[in-house]
N, C-alpha and C positions, 0 to 999 in steps of 0.2 A: 753211248746211248743218250738220246736227247732228254731234256728236262721234262718234256711232256710225257714221254714214254715212262719215265721214272714215276711220275705222279699217277699215271694210269695203273702201273704195276702195283704201286702201294695201295691204291684204292681197291684193286681186285683182292689183294691179300687181306686188307682190313675188313672187307665186306663178306668175302666168300670163303676165306681159308684161315680161320682163327688158329688152327693147329693142323699139322700134317703128320700122319703116322709114318714111321720108317718101314722100308721094305726089308731091311736087314734083320730086324728083331721082331718077334711076335709080341702082341700085347701082354701075354703072360710073362715073357722074358723081360720086357720093359718094367712090368710091375715088380718082378723079383729083384731086378737090379736097383730099383728105387727103394724098395724095402731094405735091401742090404745096406744101402747108404744110410738110411734112417737108423738102422740098428747099430752100425759102426759109429755114427755120430753120437748116439745116446750112450754107448759104452765109453766113448772117449770123454764125454762130459762127466760121467760118473767117476772116472779115474783121474780127472784133471788135477785134483789136489793131492791125492794119495799116491798116484803112480804116473808122473808126467811122461815118462818114456813110453809106457804102454798107451797112454791117452794119445800121444803124438802119432803112434802107429794106427790107432783107430781113426783119427781124423784124416790121415792120409788115405786110409781105406775108403772113407766116406767120399772124399774128394775124387778118388779114382772111380768109384761107382757112378757118381753123378756126372763126372766128366764124360764117361762112356755114353750116357744118355744124350748129352749135348752133342757129342760127336755123331750120334746116330740120328740127329735131327729133331730131338725133343727139346724145344727151346721155349721157355716161358719165364716170366718174372720170378715166381716162387722158387722154381728149380735153380735159377741162377743166383738167387739170394741165398739159398741153402748152400750152394757150391761155394759162394764167397765166404760164408761162415766157416765152412770146413777148411778152406785154404788158410784163412786167417788164424784159426785155432791151431793149425798145423805149423804156423810160423812163416808161411809163404805170403807176405804182404802183397807182392806184385800180382800173383795169380788171384788173390782174394779181391784186391781193388779192381782188377780187370773184370772179374765176375760181377761185382757190385755195379760197376758202370754199365755193363750190358743189361743187368736187371733193371737199372734205372730207366732204360728205354721202354720197358714193358710195364713198369709200375711207377711212373713219376709221382713224386710227392708222398710216397709211402714213408711214414715216420720211422718205422723200425729200420728200413733200409738206409734212410738218411743218417740215423744215429750210428749204425754200424759202420757205414762208409766214413763218417767223420772220425770215429774212433780209430779205424784202420789208418786213415791218413795221419792222425796224430802220432802214430808209432813210426812213421817213415822218417828216415834221416839220410841226408839233410832235408830241411824244409825249404821249399821255394815259394815264397809268398807272392801272390799276384801283384804286379805293379799298379799304381794308382789309376792309370788310364784304363787298363783291362778291368779293374774292379768297378769303375764307374760305368763302363759300357755294359758290364754284366748286370748291374743294378737297373739300368735303363731298359735293357732288352730281355732280361731274364724272367719277366712277369709270366711268360707263357710256358716256362719249363715244367710247371706243375700239371700241365694238360698233356695227355698222350697225343701223339701226332695223328692217330686215327680219329680222336675226338675233334681236334682242330680242323682236320680235313673235312669231317662230316659237317661241322658248323659252317665252314666256308661254302660247302656245296648247298646247304640249306639257305644261306644268305644270298648266294648267287642265283639259285633257282627262284627264290622268293622275290628278289628284285625284278627279274624279268617277268615273272608271273604278274606282279603288281603293275608293271609297265604295260604289258599286253592287255590285261583286263581293263586297265584304265582307258585304253584307246577303244575297246570294244563295247564297254558298258556305258550306259547313259549316266548312271549314278557315279559320282566322283569318289575315288578311293582316297582316304586321307593321305596327305603328303608324308606324314610322319612314318607311315608304314613302309613306303618305299625308301625313305631315308634310313630307317632302322635296318632294313635288310641289306642296303648297300654298305652301311657301316660295318655290319657283321661280316659281310663278304670281304671287304677291304682289310679289316683288322686281322681276321684269321687267315686270309690269303697271304698277307705279309708275314704272319707268324710261321706258317708252313714254309714259306720261301726262305726265311732266316734259318730255320732248322736244317733244310735240305741243302741250301746253297750259300748260306751266309759265311760259312767257314769251310773252305774246300780241303783243308788239311785234315787227314785222319788223326785219330787220337790213339795214343799208345801208353803203355805202362812198362816200366823197367821190371824184369823178373829175375835179375841176377844181382848179387851184391858185389861191391868193390869194382864197379865199372868206371873206367877212366874216360871222361869226356874229352875228345880231341878237337883241335881247331881245324882239322881236315880229315879226309876219308882214308886215313892210313895210320898205323901205329907209329910211324916216323914223325907225325905232327906233334907239336908240343901240347900238353894238357890245357884244356880250357879253364879248369878249376884246379886249385891247389890239391884238393883231396878227391878221391873217387866217391861216387854216389852209389846208393844201394837200392834194392828192390822196393817197388811201390811208388817211386818218383814218376809223376805223370808228365806228359809232354804232347805237343802237337807235331806231327810229321811234316816237315817242309819238303823233303826230297828222299826218295827211296831208291837205293842201289842194291845190287845183289848181296853185298857183304856189309855195307854201312848204311846208316840212316842219319840224315841231317834233321835235327829236331830243335824245337823251341820250347823252353821250359816256362813255367807259369810266371816267372819274374821277368820274362822278356828276353833272357839270355839264350843263346843258341850254341850248338856244337854238334859233333859227330859221335855216334855210339855204334858198337857192333850190332848188326841186325838180329843175331841170335840171342841178344840180351834183352830183346823187347817183345812185348805181346801186343798185337794190334787189338783195338776195341772196335768191333763191328758196328758201323753206324746203322740207324734204323732203315734207311733206304736200301743198304746193302743186304740186310737181313730179309727185307721184303722181296728183293729181286731173287735171292737165293731160294726162298720158299716157292716163288712162282716157277722158277726153272725146275725145281725138284718135282713139283706137281705136273709140269708139262712132260718131263722125261718119264715120270711114272706112267702117265696116261699113254705115251707113245710106246712104252715097253710092254703094255698089256696086249695079248694076242687078240 
C-alpha cells in the first residue's frame, strides 16, 4: 500500500470514524462486559493487601473482560489504559506494557499513562538502557510525541491549504497580503508534515514486547545457536522487530544489541497507521455486508 493511500486512510479515520461499533456484540453486551471488568478490577483493588491470591484472580478477570472488548473492535485510549492496569496488577508486565504502548497512540502526553508505563518499565528485568545515540536522537525528534497524529495531520492540512490560499489570493487581489502570513502557513505545513512523516515512516520496524519469562535470546533463528546473552530475559522487555519469520523474530533491544527470540514469546504493538487501516477495512466490510 502506497504512502499516499496510508495518509488518506488515516485522514478518513481521524475525520469520519472516531469509533466503530462491533457487529459481533450488541451495545448492551459491550456495556455489560465493560462493567464486569470495572467490577472485577475494583474487587481486586479492595483485596490486594488482604488477599493477594483472590485479588490476582479478579485482576485477571478484568483483563479478560477488557481484552474481549478490544478483540471485538472497541479500541480507545482509556480502555487500553485500564487494560494495561489490569495486566500489570495481575503480574503480567509484558501484556501490561503492550497495552500501555497502544494506549499511548490514542492519548499521547497523558500524565497518568506516562506514570504507570514508567512504573511498569521499572519492574522489568533485565533493564536495557538506550544507547547514547538513540537517546540523543529521541531528544531531538521526540518533541512531537505529545501531539496525537490526527492533530498533527490536521495542522499540516491547515498550513498547506492556508499557504496555497494566501498564494492564490495574493495573485487575484490588488491589496497585498502580508508576507508573514504565507511564511507562517508554510512553516506550519512543513513542520507538521515532517512530524507526520517521521511517525509513519521514520522507523519501519514494528515494535514488540516480550510476554514470557525466561526467554533465551539466540544469535540465530534456531535453538541450536548460542545464546546472545548470558542469562535469559523476562516479560516486559521492549524491542524493535528487524525481521519476522514464522517461528522466530530478529529483534533489536533499546541498547542497540540484537538477537533472535521465539515468535510466540512476543506481543506486537499495533502502530497508529495499522490501526487506522484496520478500522477503515472494518467499516468497508460492514457496509458491503449490509443487504
